[in-house]
C-alpha positions as CSV (number, residue, x, y, z in Angstrom):
1,X,-57.2,52.7,-59.8
2,X,-58.0,56.3,-59.0
3,X,-59.8,55.3,-55.8
4,X,-56.9,53.1,-54.7
5,X,-54.4,56.0,-55.4
6,X,-56.6,58.4,-53.4
7,X,-56.7,55.8,-50.5
8,X,-52.9,55.5,-50.5
9,X,-52.4,59.3,-50.5
10,X,-54.7,59.9,-47.6
11,X,-53.0,61.2,-44.5
12,X,-54.1,58.2,-42.4
13,X,-52.2,55.7,-44.5
14,X,-49.0,57.8,-44.6
15,X,-49.2,58.4,-40.9
16,X,-49.7,54.7,-40.2
17,X,-46.6,53.9,-42.4
18,X,-44.5,56.4,-40.6
19,X,-45.7,55.1,-37.2
20,X,-44.8,51.5,-38.1
21,X,-41.3,52.5,-39.2
22,X,-40.6,54.7,-36.2
23,X,-42.1,51.9,-34.0
24,X,-39.8,49.3,-35.3
25,X,-36.8,51.6,-34.9
26,X,-37.9,52.4,-31.3
27,X,-38.3,48.7,-30.6
28,X,-34.7,48.0,-31.7
29,X,-33.6,50.8,-29.4
30,X,-35.5,49.5,-26.4
31,X,-34.3,46.0,-27.1
32,X,-30.7,47.1,-27.1
33,X,-31.2,49.0,-23.8
34,X,-32.8,46.1,-22.1
35,X,-30.4,43.4,-23.4
36,X,-27.2,45.4,-22.7
37,X,-28.1,47.4,-19.6
38,X,-31.1,46.1,-17.7
39,X,-30.6,42.3,-18.3
40,X,-27.0,42.4,-16.8
41,X,-28.3,44.2,-13.8
42,X,-31.0,41.6,-13.3
43,X,-28.5,38.8,-13.8
44,X,-26.5,40.2,-10.8
45,X,-29.2,39.0,-8.5
46,X,-28.8,35.4,-9.9
47,X,-25.7,34.9,-7.7
48,X,-23.0,32.6,-9.0
49,X,-25.3,31.2,-11.7
50,X,-24.1,32.4,-15.1
51,X,-27.6,32.3,-16.4
52,X,-28.7,35.0,-13.9
53,X,-32.2,34.3,-12.6
54,X,-32.7,31.3,-14.9
55,X,-33.0,27.8,-13.5
56,X,-33.1,24.4,-15.1
57,X,-35.8,21.8,-14.4
58,X,-34.3,18.6,-15.9
59,X,-32.0,19.5,-18.7
60,X,-30.9,22.5,-20.8
61,X,-34.1,22.4,-22.9
62,X,-36.2,23.0,-19.8
63,X,-34.5,26.2,-18.6
64,X,-36.9,28.8,-17.1
65,X,-35.4,32.3,-17.6
66,X,-37.1,34.6,-15.1
67,X,-34.6,37.3,-15.9
68,X,-35.6,37.4,-19.5
69,X,-39.3,37.7,-18.5
70,X,-38.4,40.6,-16.2
71,X,-36.5,42.2,-19.0
72,X,-39.5,41.9,-21.3
73,X,-41.8,43.4,-18.8
74,X,-39.4,46.3,-18.3
75,X,-39.1,46.8,-22.0
76,X,-42.9,46.8,-22.4
77,X,-43.3,49.4,-19.6
78,X,-40.6,51.6,-21.0
79,X,-42.2,51.4,-24.5
80,X,-45.6,52.1,-23.1
81,X,-44.4,55.0,-21.0
82,X,-42.6,56.6,-23.9
83,X,-45.6,56.2,-26.3
84,X,-47.9,57.6,-23.7
85,X,-45.8,60.6,-22.7
86,X,-44.4,61.4,-26.2
87,X,-47.4,60.7,-28.3
88,X,-50.7,60.3,-26.5
89,X,-50.4,63.2,-24.0
90,X,-49.3,65.9,-26.5
91,X,-51.9,64.8,-29.1
92,X,-54.7,64.8,-26.5
93,X,-53.7,68.2,-25.3
94,X,-53.5,69.6,-28.8
95,X,-56.9,68.2,-29.7
96,X,-58.5,69.6,-26.6
97,X,-56.9,73.0,-27.2
98,X,-58.1,72.9,-30.8
99,X,-61.6,72.0,-29.7
100,X,-61.7,74.8,-27.2
101,X,-60.3,77.2,-29.8
102,X,-63.1,76.2,-32.3
103,X,-65.7,76.4,-29.5
104,X,-66.6,72.7,-29.9
105,X,-66.2,71.8,-26.2
106,X,-69.1,70.4,-24.3
107,X,-71.6,73.0,-23.2
108,X,-71.9,73.2,-19.5
109,X,-75.6,74.1,-19.5
110,X,-76.6,71.3,-21.8
111,X,-77.0,67.8,-20.4
112,X,-76.8,64.8,-22.6
113,X,-80.0,62.8,-23.1
114,X,-78.7,59.7,-21.1
115,X,-77.7,61.9,-18.1
116,X,-81.1,63.6,-18.1
117,X,-82.8,60.2,-18.2
118,X,-80.7,58.9,-15.3
119,X,-81.4,62.0,-13.3
120,X,-85.2,61.5,-13.8
121,X,-84.9,57.9,-12.7
122,X,-82.9,58.9,-9.6
123,X,-85.5,61.6,-8.7
124,X,-88.4,59.1,-9.2
125,X,-86.7,56.5,-6.9
126,X,-86.1,59.2,-4.3
127,X,-89.7,60.3,-4.4
128,X,-90.9,56.7,-4.2
129,X,-88.7,56.0,-1.2
130,X,-89.9,59.2,0.5
131,X,-93.5,58.3,-0.1
132,X,-93.1,54.8,1.3
133,X,-91.1,55.9,4.3
134,X,-93.0,55.5,7.6
135,X,-94.1,58.8,9.1
136,X,-93.7,59.5,12.8
């Protein structure tokens, strides 16, 4: 039981729980915005049709609601933009600043092993091409 208690008290689990709660509240907010503001604006372009941009193929059960799809796309884009600009950008900036403050940033004089290997391959190919080039 002690291990389970330690797991639950870790910061990651608590952060995840807070994120889920805030995410569901934010989803309700965006849904209300889209349903009550954006959907009526989209429905204006549907003309005299009270369903907005929806059309019926054969009967009421075969209604295709293009306006609802557009609203869902707009809701997704708004949610993604808010998550990116409110959470991702500040956290990335803070982490980069913390890494710089601790001196953990990438050394500019050091080259990773894969980059060094690719550089050697490039140089060998250039040398091979220069050796096989016809001389005038």
